[in-house]
C-alpha positions, 0 to 999 in steps of 0.5 A: 634061699635066694629069691628069684624074679623072671621078666619077658615078654617071650613066654618060652624064655620065661618057662625055659628059665623058670624050669631048664636052670637047676636053681636049687643047686644055688639055694635059689627059687624062682618066686614069681615072673612076669611077661611085661616090664609094667607088670614086672616092675610091680612084681618086684617091688612085691617081691623084693627078689635077691636076683632079677633076670629080665629083658631091657627091650619091652613094649612101653619100658625104658629098660635103662631107667628101669635098672637104675631105679632097681639099683637105687631102691634095691642095692643088694638085688643082682640083675642079669640082663638077657636081650637079642639087642646088640648095642655095646653102649647100651650094654656098657651103660647098663653094667655101669648101672650096676647090671651083673650080667649082660646075655645075649639071646640065645644064651647058652645054659653054661652062661646062665649057669655062671650068671647065677653063680657069680650073683650068688657069690656077690649076694653072700660076700654082702651078707658076710659084710653085714654079719661082720657089722661092717658098714656096707659102704654106697657102691659106684653104681648106687651113685651112678643109678641115683644120677641117672634117675636124677638127670632123667627127672629133670629132663622129665621136668623140663619137657612137661613144666607147662603140665599140672605136674606132681612128684608121683607123675615124675616118680612113675616116670623113672619108676621109683616111689615118690620118697625115693625120688625126693631123696635122690633129687636133694643128693643129686641136684640138691633141690626139692622137686618143688624147687626144680619145677618152680625154677624151671617155670620161673626160667621160662617166664623169663623168656617169654617177658620179652615178648610185650604182646603177652600179658604177664597173667597169660605168661603165668598160664602159659609156664603152669601156674594156675594162681597169679599171686603164687606165680607173683610169689614164686617169680619174686622168690627166684629173681627178687622182682616182680615179674612187671619190674623185671620185664621193665629192667629188660626194657630199660636195658636194651634201651626202650622207652 
């Protein structure tokens, strides 16, 4: 039987979906429900459902980021979005990321049943391919989801590089595990988390070195390095020069004494 999870911050919708849809007709059962995005993500990681019905606009949750994370870590999962949010571009992006059905509230029973039917068919075809021993190639939506996650992760690093940033912080922001985020960054950016973070910090340090009133130690601290020796090693790794040599080179290029 196929496992279903339902997430919506409106309890009446959760209850309605759980009880009104004849799940057994498609060999499905509702394994768990949640009424917030955060608890929903935790339940999904615990249950690893085959089918997910979820609202996409809930407090404290980026719906598209969650979809990308789910399709990237659980490519078999069939996702139907229920929303009152009428935005064509948003819907198109959700479908590009791998959503099977994008349903507007209030949804008719016929629409819900059609969505379940299609999702079960998709799961059945996947199962048949696996049983036939055919290699299941990476689907386009998996690539799209991975690219979306990588872009969001890099953007978050660029906006928070000055903090004591850890891989786990970025992984939490994009709703995936640390291990999976490392894999995605290597695939889509071809760099490790630490290299992306350090490169971002060094690029900012290079900009600040143009300001002669700033001491190099202050610059190192401003871009997120707590250890001056570590800053010096990383700066030389990325530029081939020490920070002082880099500053002097800039001065000579500007014709300054």
